[in-house]
PyMOL commands that place a pseudoatom at each C-alpha (Angstrom):
pseudoatom trace, name=CA, resn=MET, resi=1, chain=A, elem=C, hetatm=0, pos=[31.723, 8.515, -17.258]
pseudoatom trace, name=CA, resn=ALA, resi=2, chain=A, elem=C, hetatm=0, pos=[30.773, 7.523, -13.709]
pseudoatom trace, name=CA, resn=GLU, resi=3, chain=A, elem=C, hetatm=0, pos=[31.691, 3.593, -12.517]
pseudoatom trace, name=CA, resn=VAL, resi=4, chain=A, elem=C, hetatm=0, pos=[29.023, 4.281, -10.076]
pseudoatom trace, name=CA, resn=LYS, resi=5, chain=A, elem=C, hetatm=0, pos=[25.595, 6.002, -10.652]
pseudoatom trace, name=CA, resn=ILE, resi=6, chain=A, elem=C, hetatm=0, pos=[22.040, 5.942, -8.321]
pseudoatom trace, name=CA, resn=ILE, resi=7, chain=A, elem=C, hetatm=0, pos=[18.623, 7.070, -9.983]
pseudoatom trace, name=CA, resn=GLY, resi=8, chain=A, elem=C, hetatm=0, pos=[16.758, 8.154, -7.010]
pseudoatom trace, name=CA, resn=SER, resi=9, chain=A, elem=C, hetatm=0, pos=[14.978, 10.647, -5.335]
pseudoatom trace, name=CA, resn=ALA, resi=10, chain=A, elem=C, hetatm=0, pos=[16.082, 13.621, -2.332]
pseudoatom trace, name=CA, resn=ALA, resi=11, chain=A, elem=C, hetatm=0, pos=[12.462, 12.619, -1.020]
pseudoatom trace, name=CA, resn=SER, resi=12, chain=A, elem=C, hetatm=0, pos=[13.138, 9.075, -1.373]
pseudoatom trace, name=CA, resn=LEU, resi=13, chain=A, elem=C, hetatm=0, pos=[14.543, 7.418, 1.960]
pseudoatom trace, name=CA, resn=PHE, resi=14, chain=A, elem=C, hetatm=0, pos=[15.416, 4.399, 0.230]
pseudoatom trace, name=CA, resn=SER, resi=15, chain=A, elem=C, hetatm=0, pos=[17.566, 6.472, -1.906]
pseudoatom trace, name=CA, resn=VAL, resi=16, chain=A, elem=C, hetatm=0, pos=[19.109, 8.746, 0.606]
pseudoatom trace, name=CA, resn=ARG, resi=17, chain=A, elem=C, hetatm=0, pos=[20.191, 5.212, 2.550]
pseudoatom trace, name=CA, resn=VAL, resi=18, chain=A, elem=C, hetatm=0, pos=[22.201, 4.106, -0.478]
pseudoatom trace, name=CA, resn=GLU, resi=19, chain=A, elem=C, hetatm=0, pos=[23.698, 7.576, -0.930]
pseudoatom trace, name=CA, resn=TRP, resi=20, chain=A, elem=C, hetatm=0, pos=[24.835, 7.125, 2.977]
pseudoatom trace, name=CA, resn=ALA, resi=21, chain=A, elem=C, hetatm=0, pos=[26.210, 3.679, 2.675]
pseudoatom trace, name=CA, resn=LEU, resi=22, chain=A, elem=C, hetatm=0, pos=[28.141, 5.062, -0.694]
pseudoatom trace, name=CA, resn=LYS, resi=23, chain=A, elem=C, hetatm=0, pos=[29.409, 7.886, 1.516]
pseudoatom trace, name=CA, resn=LEU, resi=24, chain=A, elem=C, hetatm=0, pos=[30.600, 6.252, 4.295]
pseudoatom trace, name=CA, resn=LYS, resi=25, chain=A, elem=C, hetatm=0, pos=[32.656, 3.751, 2.177]
pseudoatom trace, name=CA, resn=GLY, resi=26, chain=A, elem=C, hetatm=0, pos=[33.944, 6.616, 0.527]
pseudoatom trace, name=CA, resn=ILE, resi=27, chain=A, elem=C, hetatm=0, pos=[32.908, 5.895, -3.466]
pseudoatom trace, name=CA, resn=GLU, resi=28, chain=A, elem=C, hetatm=0, pos=[32.342, 8.457, -5.619]
pseudoatom trace, name=CA, resn=TYR, resi=29, chain=A, elem=C, hetatm=0, pos=[28.873, 8.780, -7.123]
pseudoatom trace, name=CA, resn=GLU, resi=30, chain=A, elem=C, hetatm=0, pos=[26.671, 10.197, -10.231]
pseudoatom trace, name=CA, resn=TYR, resi=31, chain=A, elem=C, hetatm=0, pos=[23.242, 11.345, -8.734]
pseudoatom trace, name=CA, resn=ILE, resi=32, chain=A, elem=C, hetatm=0, pos=[20.704, 10.704, -11.383]
pseudoatom trace, name=CA, resn=PRO, resi=33, chain=A, elem=C, hetatm=0, pos=[17.563, 12.159, -10.358]
pseudoatom trace, name=CA, resn=GLU, resi=34, chain=A, elem=C, hetatm=0, pos=[14.270, 10.794, -11.075]
pseudoatom trace, name=CA, resn=ASP, resi=35, chain=A, elem=C, hetatm=0, pos=[10.631, 11.701, -10.937]
pseudoatom trace, name=CA, resn=VAL, resi=36, chain=A, elem=C, hetatm=0, pos=[8.632, 9.401, -9.589]
pseudoatom trace, name=CA, resn=ARG, resi=37, chain=A, elem=C, hetatm=0, pos=[5.388, 10.278, -11.312]
pseudoatom trace, name=CA, resn=ASN, resi=38, chain=A, elem=C, hetatm=0, pos=[6.958, 10.438, -14.581]
pseudoatom trace, name=CA, resn=LYS, resi=39, chain=A, elem=C, hetatm=0, pos=[9.405, 8.013, -14.741]
pseudoatom trace, name=CA, resn=SER, resi=40, chain=A, elem=C, hetatm=0, pos=[11.977, 7.769, -17.152]
pseudoatom trace, name=CA, resn=GLU, resi=41, chain=A, elem=C, hetatm=0, pos=[13.536, 5.037, -19.844]
pseudoatom trace, name=CA, resn=LEU, resi=42, chain=A, elem=C, hetatm=0, pos=[16.377, 5.059, -18.013]
pseudoatom trace, name=CA, resn=LEU, resi=43, chain=A, elem=C, hetatm=0, pos=[14.571, 3.587, -15.102]
pseudoatom trace, name=CA, resn=LEU, resi=44, chain=A, elem=C, hetatm=0, pos=[12.030, 1.253, -17.311]
pseudoatom trace, name=CA, resn=LYS, resi=45, chain=A, elem=C, hetatm=0, pos=[14.794, 0.135, -18.372]
pseudoatom trace, name=CA, resn=SER, resi=46, chain=A, elem=C, hetatm=0, pos=[16.829, -0.195, -15.391]
pseudoatom trace, name=CA, resn=ASN, resi=47, chain=A, elem=C, hetatm=0, pos=[14.184, -1.882, -13.227]
pseudoatom trace, name=CA, resn=PRO, resi=48, chain=A, elem=C, hetatm=0, pos=[11.510, -3.249, -15.646]
pseudoatom trace, name=CA, resn=VAL, resi=49, chain=A, elem=C, hetatm=0, pos=[10.117, -5.514, -12.839]
pseudoatom trace, name=CA, resn=HIS, resi=50, chain=A, elem=C, hetatm=0, pos=[9.068, -3.045, -10.204]
pseudoatom trace, name=CA, resn=LYS, resi=51, chain=A, elem=C, hetatm=0, pos=[9.929, 0.204, -12.073]
pseudoatom trace, name=CA, resn=LYS, resi=52, chain=A, elem=C, hetatm=0, pos=[10.793, 1.817, -8.892]
pseudoatom trace, name=CA, resn=ILE, resi=53, chain=A, elem=C, hetatm=0, pos=[13.590, 3.868, -7.238]
pseudoatom trace, name=CA, resn=PRO, resi=54, chain=A, elem=C, hetatm=0, pos=[16.643, 3.685, -5.895]
pseudoatom trace, name=CA, resn=VAL, resi=55, chain=A, elem=C, hetatm=0, pos=[18.739, 1.656, -8.324]
pseudoatom trace, name=CA, resn=LEU, resi=56, chain=A, elem=C, hetatm=0, pos=[22.612, 1.363, -8.309]
pseudoatom trace, name=CA, resn=LEU, resi=57, chain=A, elem=C, hetatm=0, pos=[23.908, 1.155, -11.533]
pseudoatom trace, name=CA, resn=HIS, resi=58, chain=A, elem=C, hetatm=0, pos=[27.819, -0.326, -11.179]
pseudoatom trace, name=CA, resn=HIS, resi=59, chain=A, elem=C, hetatm=0, pos=[29.744, -0.494, -14.720]
pseudoatom trace, name=CA, resn=GLY, resi=60, chain=A, elem=C, hetatm=0, pos=[26.198, -0.438, -16.433]
pseudoatom trace, name=CA, resn=LYS, resi=61, chain=A, elem=C, hetatm=0, pos=[24.902, -2.778, -14.468]
pseudoatom trace, name=CA, resn=PRO, resi=62, chain=A, elem=C, hetatm=0, pos=[21.412, -2.435, -12.534]
pseudoatom trace, name=CA, resn=ILE, resi=63, chain=A, elem=C, hetatm=0, pos=[20.753, -3.692, -8.801]
pseudoatom trace, name=CA, resn=SER, resi=64, chain=A, elem=C, hetatm=0, pos=[17.125, -2.687, -7.200]
pseudoatom trace, name=CA, resn=GLU, resi=65, chain=A, elem=C, hetatm=0, pos=[15.866, -2.912, -3.899]
pseudoatom trace, name=CA, resn=SER, resi=66, chain=A, elem=C, hetatm=0, pos=[17.794, -0.803, -1.474]
pseudoatom trace, name=CA, resn=LEU, resi=67, chain=A, elem=C, hetatm=0, pos=[18.097, -3.134, 1.117]
pseudoatom trace, name=CA, resn=LEU, resi=68, chain=A, elem=C, hetatm=0, pos=[20.250, -5.549, -1.465]
pseudoatom trace, name=CA, resn=ILE, resi=69, chain=A, elem=C, hetatm=0, pos=[21.778, -2.473, -2.743]
pseudoatom trace, name=CA, resn=LEU, resi=70, chain=A, elem=C, hetatm=0, pos=[23.484, -2.074, 0.733]
pseudoatom trace, name=CA, resn=GLU, resi=71, chain=A, elem=C, hetatm=0, pos=[24.527, -5.591, 1.167]
pseudoatom trace, name=CA, resn=TYR, resi=72, chain=A, elem=C, hetatm=0, pos=[25.993, -5.217, -2.657]
pseudoatom trace, name=CA, resn=ILE, resi=73, chain=A, elem=C, hetatm=0, pos=[27.532, -1.842, -1.661]
pseudoatom trace, name=CA, resn=ASP, resi=74, chain=A, elem=C, hetatm=0, pos=[29.187, -3.592, 1.599]
pseudoatom trace, name=CA, resn=GLU, resi=75, chain=A, elem=C, hetatm=0, pos=[30.240, -6.617, -0.424]
pseudoatom trace, name=CA, resn=THR, resi=76, chain=A, elem=C, hetatm=0, pos=[31.537, -5.141, -3.410]
pseudoatom trace, name=CA, resn=TRP, resi=77, chain=A, elem=C, hetatm=0, pos=[33.602, -2.442, -1.393]
pseudoatom trace, name=CA, resn=LYS, resi=78, chain=A, elem=C, hetatm=0, pos=[35.347, -3.908, 1.721]
pseudoatom trace, name=CA, resn=ASP, resi=79, chain=A, elem=C, hetatm=0, pos=[36.239, -0.962, 3.630]
pseudoatom trace, name=CA, resn=ASN, resi=80, chain=A, elem=C, hetatm=0, pos=[34.184, 0.269, 6.586]
pseudoatom trace, name=CA, resn=PRO, resi=81, chain=A, elem=C, hetatm=0, pos=[32.338, -2.940, 6.612]
pseudoatom trace, name=CA, resn=LEU, resi=82, chain=A, elem=C, hetatm=0, pos=[28.416, -2.224, 7.220]
pseudoatom trace, name=CA, resn=MET, resi=83, chain=A, elem=C, hetatm=0, pos=[27.427, -5.742, 8.052]
pseudoatom trace, name=CA, resn=PRO, resi=84, chain=A, elem=C, hetatm=0, pos=[28.139, -7.828, 11.193]
pseudoatom trace, name=CA, resn=GLU, resi=85, chain=A, elem=C, hetatm=0, pos=[30.933, -10.227, 10.878]
pseudoatom trace, name=CA, resn=ASP, resi=86, chain=A, elem=C, hetatm=0, pos=[28.797, -12.799, 12.982]
pseudoatom trace, name=CA, resn=PRO, resi=87, chain=A, elem=C, hetatm=0, pos=[26.637, -14.881, 11.020]
pseudoatom trace, name=CA, resn=TYR, resi=88, chain=A, elem=C, hetatm=0, pos=[24.184, -14.847, 13.546]
pseudoatom trace, name=CA, resn=ASN, resi=89, chain=A, elem=C, hetatm=0, pos=[24.114, -10.946, 13.886]
pseudoatom trace, name=CA, resn=ARG, resi=90, chain=A, elem=C, hetatm=0, pos=[24.144, -10.684, 9.934]
pseudoatom trace, name=CA, resn=ALA, resi=91, chain=A, elem=C, hetatm=0, pos=[20.713, -12.560, 9.852]
pseudoatom trace, name=CA, resn=MET, resi=92, chain=A, elem=C, hetatm=0, pos=[19.436, -10.290, 12.694]
pseudoatom trace, name=CA, resn=ALA, resi=93, chain=A, elem=C, hetatm=0, pos=[20.462, -7.517, 10.745]
pseudoatom trace, name=CA, resn=ARG, resi=94, chain=A, elem=C, hetatm=0, pos=[18.453, -8.435, 7.862]
pseudoatom trace, name=CA, resn=PHE, resi=95, chain=A, elem=C, hetatm=0, pos=[15.397, -9.525, 9.888]
pseudoatom trace, name=CA, resn=TRP, resi=96, chain=A, elem=C, hetatm=0, pos=[14.872, -6.059, 11.596]
pseudoatom trace, name=CA, resn=ALA, resi=97, chain=A, elem=C, hetatm=0, pos=[15.827, -4.008, 8.606]
pseudoatom trace, name=CA, resn=LYS, resi=98, chain=A, elem=C, hetatm=0, pos=[12.866, -6.271, 6.546]
pseudoatom trace, name=CA, resn=PHE, resi=99, chain=A, elem=C, hetatm=0, pos=[10.622, -5.447, 9.614]
pseudoatom trace, name=CA, resn=LEU, resi=100, chain=A, elem=C, hetatm=0, pos=[11.065, -1.761, 9.365]
pseudoatom trace, name=CA, resn=ASP, resi=101, chain=A, elem=C, hetatm=0, pos=[10.098, -1.748, 6.133]
pseudoatom trace, name=CA, resn=GLU, resi=102, chain=A, elem=C, hetatm=0, pos=[7.058, -3.946, 5.997]
pseudoatom trace, name=CA, resn=LYS, resi=103, chain=A, elem=C, hetatm=0, pos=[5.722, -3.130, 9.571]
pseudoatom trace, name=CA, resn=GLY, resi=104, chain=A, elem=C, hetatm=0, pos=[7.553, 0.477, 11.341]
pseudoatom trace, name=CA, resn=LEU, resi=105, chain=A, elem=C, hetatm=0, pos=[7.793, 2.628, 8.113]
pseudoatom trace, name=CA, resn=LEU, resi=106, chain=A, elem=C, hetatm=0, pos=[4.430, 0.769, 6.475]
pseudoatom trace, name=CA, resn=GLY, resi=107, chain=A, elem=C, hetatm=0, pos=[2.362, 0.838, 9.390]
pseudoatom trace, name=CA, resn=ALA, resi=108, chain=A, elem=C, hetatm=0, pos=[3.455, 5.041, 10.333]
pseudoatom trace, name=CA, resn=TRP, resi=109, chain=A, elem=C, hetatm=0, pos=[2.385, 5.236, 6.459]
pseudoatom trace, name=CA, resn=GLU, resi=110, chain=A, elem=C, hetatm=0, pos=[-1.119, 3.528, 7.626]
pseudoatom trace, name=CA, resn=ALA, resi=111, chain=A, elem=C, hetatm=0, pos=[-1.673, 5.587, 10.811]
pseudoatom trace, name=CA, resn=CYS, resi=112, chain=A, elem=C, hetatm=0, pos=[-0.638, 8.987, 8.560]
pseudoatom trace, name=CA, resn=GLN, resi=113, chain=A, elem=C, hetatm=0, pos=[-3.326, 7.985, 5.984]
pseudoatom trace, name=CA, resn=ALA, resi=114, chain=A, elem=C, hetatm=0, pos=[-6.169, 6.284, 8.639]
pseudoatom trace, name=CA, resn=GLU, resi=115, chain=A, elem=C, hetatm=0, pos=[-8.811, 8.736, 9.694]
pseudoatom trace, name=CA, resn=GLY, resi=116, chain=A, elem=C, hetatm=0, pos=[-11.741, 8.748, 12.492]
pseudoatom trace, name=CA, resn=GLU, resi=117, chain=A, elem=C, hetatm=0, pos=[-11.710, 5.511, 14.907]
pseudoatom trace, name=CA, resn=GLU, resi=118, chain=A, elem=C, hetatm=0, pos=[-8.993, 3.703, 12.737]
pseudoatom trace, name=CA, resn=LYS, resi=119, chain=A, elem=C, hetatm=0, pos=[-6.536, 6.174, 13.245]
pseudoatom trace, name=CA, resn=GLU, resi=120, chain=A, elem=C, hetatm=0, pos=[-6.493, 5.595, 16.800]
pseudoatom trace, name=CA, resn=LYS, resi=121, chain=A, elem=C, hetatm=0, pos=[-5.849, 1.749, 16.232]
pseudoatom trace, name=CA, resn=ALA, resi=122, chain=A, elem=C, hetatm=0, pos=[-3.246, 2.619, 13.243]
pseudoatom trace, name=CA, resn=VAL, resi=123, chain=A, elem=C, hetatm=0, pos=[-1.214, 4.833, 15.309]
pseudoatom trace, name=CA, resn=GLU, resi=124, chain=A, elem=C, hetatm=0, pos=[-1.146, 2.325, 18.834]
pseudoatom trace, name=CA, resn=ALA, resi=125, chain=A, elem=C, hetatm=0, pos=[-0.282, -0.301, 16.128]
pseudoatom trace, name=CA, resn=ALA, resi=126, chain=A, elem=C, hetatm=0, pos=[2.868, 1.590, 14.698]
pseudoatom trace, name=CA, resn=ILE, resi=127, chain=A, elem=C, hetatm=0, pos=[4.104, 2.590, 18.142]
pseudoatom trace, name=CA, resn=GLN, resi=128, chain=A, elem=C, hetatm=0, pos=[3.927, -1.101, 19.480]
pseudoatom trace, name=CA, resn=ASN, resi=129, chain=A, elem=C, hetatm=0, pos=[6.242, -1.874, 15.988]
pseudoatom trace, name=CA, resn=LEU, resi=130, chain=A, elem=C, hetatm=0, pos=[8.854, 0.980, 16.835]
pseudoatom trace, name=CA, resn=ALA, resi=131, chain=A, elem=C, hetatm=0, pos=[8.505, -0.532, 20.906]
pseudoatom trace, name=CA, resn=LEU, resi=132, chain=A, elem=C, hetatm=0, pos=[10.196, -3.687, 19.572]
pseudoatom trace, name=CA, resn=LEU, resi=133, chain=A, elem=C, hetatm=0, pos=[12.805, -2.233, 18.065]
pseudoatom trace, name=CA, resn=ASP, resi=134, chain=A, elem=C, hetatm=0, pos=[13.401, 0.179, 21.109]
pseudoatom trace, name=CA, resn=LYS, resi=135, chain=A, elem=C, hetatm=0, pos=[14.318, -2.904, 22.939]
pseudoatom trace, name=CA, resn=GLU, resi=136, chain=A, elem=C, hetatm=0, pos=[17.124, -3.738, 20.310]
pseudoatom trace, name=CA, resn=ILE, resi=137, chain=A, elem=C, hetatm=0, pos=[18.950, -0.560, 20.615]
pseudoatom trace, name=CA, resn=GLN, resi=138, chain=A, elem=C, hetatm=0, pos=[18.950, -0.579, 24.377]
pseudoatom trace, name=CA, resn=GLY, resi=139, chain=A, elem=C, hetatm=0, pos=[22.235, 0.544, 25.736]
pseudoatom trace, name=CA, resn=LYS, resi=140, chain=A, elem=C, hetatm=0, pos=[23.802, 0.732, 22.809]
pseudoatom trace, name=CA, resn=LYS, resi=141, chain=A, elem=C, hetatm=0, pos=[24.783, 4.180, 20.720]
pseudoatom trace, name=CA, resn=PHE, resi=142, chain=A, elem=C, hetatm=0, pos=[24.285, 2.239, 17.167]
pseudoatom trace, name=CA, resn=PHE, resi=143, chain=A, elem=C, hetatm=0, pos=[22.563, -0.964, 16.157]
pseudoatom trace, name=CA, resn=GLY, resi=144, chain=A, elem=C, hetatm=0, pos=[25.838, -2.030, 14.830]
pseudoatom trace, name=CA, resn=GLY, resi=145, chain=A, elem=C, hetatm=0, pos=[27.744, -1.208, 18.171]
pseudoatom trace, name=CA, resn=ASP, resi=146, chain=A, elem=C, hetatm=0, pos=[30.044, 1.755, 18.316]
pseudoatom trace, name=CA, resn=LYS, resi=147, chain=A, elem=C, hetatm=0, pos=[29.905, 2.770, 14.683]
pseudoatom trace, name=CA, resn=ILE, resi=148, chain=A, elem=C, hetatm=0, pos=[26.730, 2.504, 12.340]
pseudoatom trace, name=CA, resn=GLY, resi=149, chain=A, elem=C, hetatm=0, pos=[26.556, -0.018, 9.966]
pseudoatom trace, name=CA, resn=TYR, resi=150, chain=A, elem=C, hetatm=0, pos=[23.711, -1.844, 7.870]
pseudoatom trace, name=CA, resn=LEU, resi=151, chain=A, elem=C, hetatm=0, pos=[20.559, -1.842, 10.731]
pseudoatom trace, name=CA, resn=ASP, resi=152, chain=A, elem=C, hetatm=0, pos=[21.429, 1.819, 11.327]
pseudoatom trace, name=CA, resn=LEU, resi=153, chain=A, elem=C, hetatm=0, pos=[20.813, 2.844, 7.946]
pseudoatom trace, name=CA, resn=ALA, resi=154, chain=A, elem=C, hetatm=0, pos=[17.452, 0.599, 7.185]
pseudoatom trace, name=CA, resn=ALA, resi=155, chain=A, elem=C, hetatm=0, pos=[16.385, 2.497, 10.285]
pseudoatom trace, name=CA, resn=GLY, resi=156, chain=A, elem=C, hetatm=0, pos=[17.813, 5.979, 9.464]
pseudoatom trace, name=CA, resn=TRP, resi=157, chain=A, elem=C, hetatm=0, pos=[14.230, 7.081, 8.333]
pseudoatom trace, name=CA, resn=MET, resi=158, chain=A, elem=C, hetatm=0, pos=[13.296, 7.205, 11.670]
pseudoatom trace, name=CA, resn=CYS, resi=159, chain=A, elem=C, hetatm=0, pos=[15.696, 10.270, 11.833]
pseudoatom trace, name=CA, resn=HIS, resi=160, chain=A, elem=C, hetatm=0, pos=[13.833, 12.648, 9.399]
pseudoatom trace, name=CA, resn=TRP, resi=161, chain=A, elem=C, hetatm=0, pos=[10.748, 11.170, 7.787]
pseudoatom trace, name=CA, resn=LEU, resi=162, chain=A, elem=C, hetatm=0, pos=[9.121, 9.648, 10.940]
pseudoatom trace, name=CA, resn=SER, resi=163, chain=A, elem=C, hetatm=0, pos=[8.869, 12.938, 12.310]
pseudoatom trace, name=CA, resn=VAL, resi=164, chain=A, elem=C, hetatm=0, pos=[7.416, 14.371, 8.840]
pseudoatom trace, name=CA, resn=LEU, resi=165, chain=A, elem=C, hetatm=0, pos=[4.832, 11.906, 8.831]
pseudoatom trace, name=CA, resn=ASP, resi=166, chain=A, elem=C, hetatm=0, pos=[3.882, 12.365, 12.444]
pseudoatom trace, name=CA, resn=GLU, resi=167, chain=A, elem=C, hetatm=0, pos=[3.434, 16.228, 11.207]
pseudoatom trace, name=CA, resn=VAL, resi=168, chain=A, elem=C, hetatm=0, pos=[1.294, 15.765, 8.390]
pseudoatom trace, name=CA, resn=GLY, resi=169, chain=A, elem=C, hetatm=0, pos=[-0.569, 12.848, 9.634]
pseudoatom trace, name=CA, resn=GLU, resi=170, chain=A, elem=C, hetatm=0, pos=[-1.590, 14.810, 12.571]
pseudoatom trace, name=CA, resn=MET, resi=171, chain=A, elem=C, hetatm=0, pos=[-0.137, 12.313, 15.196]
pseudoatom trace, name=CA, resn=LYS, resi=172, chain=A, elem=C, hetatm=0, pos=[2.462, 11.288, 17.607]
pseudoatom trace, name=CA, resn=VAL, resi=173, chain=A, elem=C, hetatm=0, pos=[4.203, 7.671, 16.371]
pseudoatom trace, name=CA, resn=PHE, resi=174, chain=A, elem=C, hetatm=0, pos=[7.646, 8.873, 17.200]
pseudoatom trace, name=CA, resn=ASP, resi=175, chain=A, elem=C, hetatm=0, pos=[6.305, 8.914, 20.927]
pseudoatom trace, name=CA, resn=LYS, resi=176, chain=A, elem=C, hetatm=0, pos=[9.596, 9.753, 23.302]
pseudoatom trace, name=CA, resn=ASP, resi=177, chain=A, elem=C, hetatm=0, pos=[7.443, 8.243, 26.262]
pseudoatom trace, name=CA, resn=ARG, resi=178, chain=A, elem=C, hetatm=0, pos=[7.027, 4.923, 24.333]
pseudoatom trace, name=CA, resn=VAL, resi=179, chain=A, elem=C, hetatm=0, pos=[10.293, 4.511, 22.533]
pseudoatom trace, name=CA, resn=PRO, resi=180, chain=A, elem=C, hetatm=0, pos=[13.262, 6.373, 24.345]
pseudoatom trace, name=CA, resn=SER, resi=181, chain=A, elem=C, hetatm=0, pos=[15.985, 4.408, 23.285]
pseudoatom trace, name=CA, resn=LEU, resi=182, chain=A, elem=C, hetatm=0, pos=[15.254, 5.044, 19.685]
pseudoatom trace, name=CA, resn=HIS, resi=183, chain=A, elem=C, hetatm=0, pos=[14.927, 8.692, 20.260]
pseudoatom trace, name=CA, resn=GLU, resi=184, chain=A, elem=C, hetatm=0, pos=[17.846, 8.638, 22.057]
pseudoatom trace, name=CA, resn=TRP, resi=185, chain=A, elem=C, hetatm=0, pos=[19.821, 6.699, 18.964]
pseudoatom trace, name=CA, resn=VAL, resi=186, chain=A, elem=C, hetatm=0, pos=[18.272, 9.076, 16.676]
pseudoatom trace, name=CA, resn=GLN, resi=187, chain=A, elem=C, hetatm=0, pos=[20.423, 11.859, 18.094]
pseudoatom trace, name=CA, resn=ASP, resi=188, chain=A, elem=C, hetatm=0, pos=[23.556, 10.247, 17.649]
pseudoatom trace, name=CA, resn=PHE, resi=189, chain=A, elem=C, hetatm=0, pos=[22.702, 8.732, 14.185]
pseudoatom trace, name=CA, resn=VAL, resi=190, chain=A, elem=C, hetatm=0, pos=[21.289, 12.173, 12.852]
pseudoatom trace, name=CA, resn=HIS, resi=191, chain=A, elem=C, hetatm=0, pos=[24.343, 14.431, 14.150]
pseudoatom trace, name=CA, resn=ILE, resi=192, chain=A, elem=C, hetatm=0, pos=[27.117, 12.293, 11.964]
pseudoatom trace, name=CA, resn=PRO, resi=193, chain=A, elem=C, hetatm=0, pos=[28.287, 14.773, 9.356]
pseudoatom trace, name=CA, resn=VAL, resi=194, chain=A, elem=C, hetatm=0, pos=[27.321, 12.062, 6.698]
pseudoatom trace, name=CA, resn=ILE, resi=195, chain=A, elem=C, hetatm=0, pos=[24.227, 11.404, 7.546]
pseudoatom trace, name=CA, resn=LYS, resi=196, chain=A, elem=C, hetatm=0, pos=[23.423, 14.891, 8.446]
pseudoatom trace, name=CA, resn=GLU, resi=197, chain=A, elem=C, hetatm=0, pos=[24.806, 16.234, 4.897]
pseudoatom trace, name=CA, resn=SER, resi=198, chain=A, elem=C, hetatm=0, pos=[22.832, 13.946, 3.066]
pseudoatom trace, name=CA, resn=LEU, resi=199, chain=A, elem=C, hetatm=0, pos=[18.985, 14.685, 4.925]
pseudoatom trace, name=CA, resn=PRO, resi=200, chain=A, elem=C, hetatm=0, pos=[16.479, 16.667, 2.161]
pseudoatom trace, name=CA, resn=PRO, resi=201, chain=A, elem=C, hetatm=0, pos=[15.158, 19.574, 3.291]
pseudoatom trace, name=CA, resn=ARG, resi=202, chain=A, elem=C, hetatm=0, pos=[12.246, 18.956, 5.813]
pseudoatom trace, name=CA, resn=GLU, resi=203, chain=A, elem=C, hetatm=0, pos=[9.745, 21.392, 4.524]
pseudoatom trace, name=CA, resn=ASP, resi=204, chain=A, elem=C, hetatm=0, pos=[10.650, 19.642, 0.668]
pseudoatom trace, name=CA, resn=LEU, resi=205, chain=A, elem=C, hetatm=0, pos=[9.332, 16.446, 2.509]
pseudoatom trace, name=CA, resn=VAL, resi=206, chain=A, elem=C, hetatm=0, pos=[6.128, 17.818, 4.043]
pseudoatom trace, name=CA, resn=THR, resi=207, chain=A, elem=C, hetatm=0, pos=[5.296, 19.445, 0.808]
pseudoatom trace, name=CA, resn=TYR, resi=208, chain=A, elem=C, hetatm=0, pos=[5.962, 15.850, -1.083]
pseudoatom trace, name=CA, resn=PHE, resi=209, chain=A, elem=C, hetatm=0, pos=[3.893, 13.975, 1.834]
pseudoatom trace, name=CA, resn=LYS, resi=210, chain=A, elem=C, hetatm=0, pos=[1.088, 16.147, 1.913]
pseudoatom trace, name=CA, resn=GLY, resi=211, chain=A, elem=C, hetatm=0, pos=[0.623, 15.721, -1.610]
pseudoatom trace, name=CA, resn=SER, resi=212, chain=A, elem=C, hetatm=0, pos=[1.152, 11.891, -1.384]
pseudoatom trace, name=CA, resn=LEU, resi=213, chain=A, elem=C, hetatm=0, pos=[-1.657, 11.647, 1.125]
pseudoatom trace, name=CA, resn=SER, resi=214, chain=A, elem=C, hetatm=0, pos=[-4.049, 14.087, -0.692]
pseudoatom trace, name=CA, resn=TYR, resi=215, chain=A, elem=C, hetatm=0, pos=[-3.836, 11.721, -3.860]
pseudoatom trace, name=CA, resn=VAL, resi=216, chain=A, elem=C, hetatm=0, pos=[-4.491, 8.505, -1.519]
pseudoatom trace, name=CA, resn=ARG, resi=217, chain=A, elem=C, hetatm=0, pos=[-7.473, 10.088, 0.097]
pseudoatom trace, name=CA, resn=SER, resi=218, chain=A, elem=C, hetatm=0, pos=[-8.758, 11.138, -3.153]
pseudoatom trace, name=CA, resn=LEU, resi=219, chain=A, elem=C, hetatm=0, pos=[-8.376, 7.921, -4.581]
pseudoatom trace, name=CA, resn=ALA, resi=220, chain=A, elem=C, hetatm=0, pos=[-10.067, 6.383, -1.802]
pseudoatom trace, name=CA, resn=ALA, resi=221, chain=A, elem=C, hetatm=0, pos=[-13.163, 8.710, -1.896]
pseudoatom trace, name=CA, resn=ASN, resi=222, chain=A, elem=C, hetatm=0, pos=[-13.729, 7.811, -5.757]
pseudoatom trace, name=CA, resn=LYS, resi=223, chain=A, elem=C, hetatm=0, pos=[-13.763, 4.167, -4.757]
pseudoatom trace, name=CA, resn=GLN, resi=224, chain=A, elem=C, hetatm=0, pos=[-16.921, 4.547, -2.417]
for i in range(1, 224): cmd.bond("trace and resi %d" % i, "trace and resi %d" % (i + 1))
show_as sticks, trace
zoom trace
């Protein structure tokens, strides 16, 4: 019986960032695929509060929320540390990771959903959010310095998922001219073998997000 298991989905950037962390640490694990539209008893039992993936099972004990899982992994397996050693830098890494999930990712998804006049405003707001992070990576190869760390994994969705959102939403949030340093970071990040090998096929993500977008828009139309 595996000591470490992940309940996740290949399309989920939150699941993939957990896999990245385990692979960087050299931790073997069992992957349990989850159908997020038909949730399993295991998921509901393991995460009864939010009922969401990913969930890390360590000796049968569940840990949920991907950013918390990253910290748990880093504290449990000390080799190849992900978090900065300095307390201030650790606090800043947590701040920007939270910002990315709450403003960067959600802002890009909102821009993807938006239509008409609202779309231009949403796209600009999403770009401005990324521009704040662009300043943080200027002059660095990775957010953690010379090697990838916690914040790089938290920001990793930009290397694959963001361009998919741009395509599906017919927009340009990840604008090279507006966030040049982030574009350079993506090239360095995605060429790390552990990262590149764990990326889901792009066509699968496009199909997934097109379906999600159609579903969201149909719900909005039914409310009118």
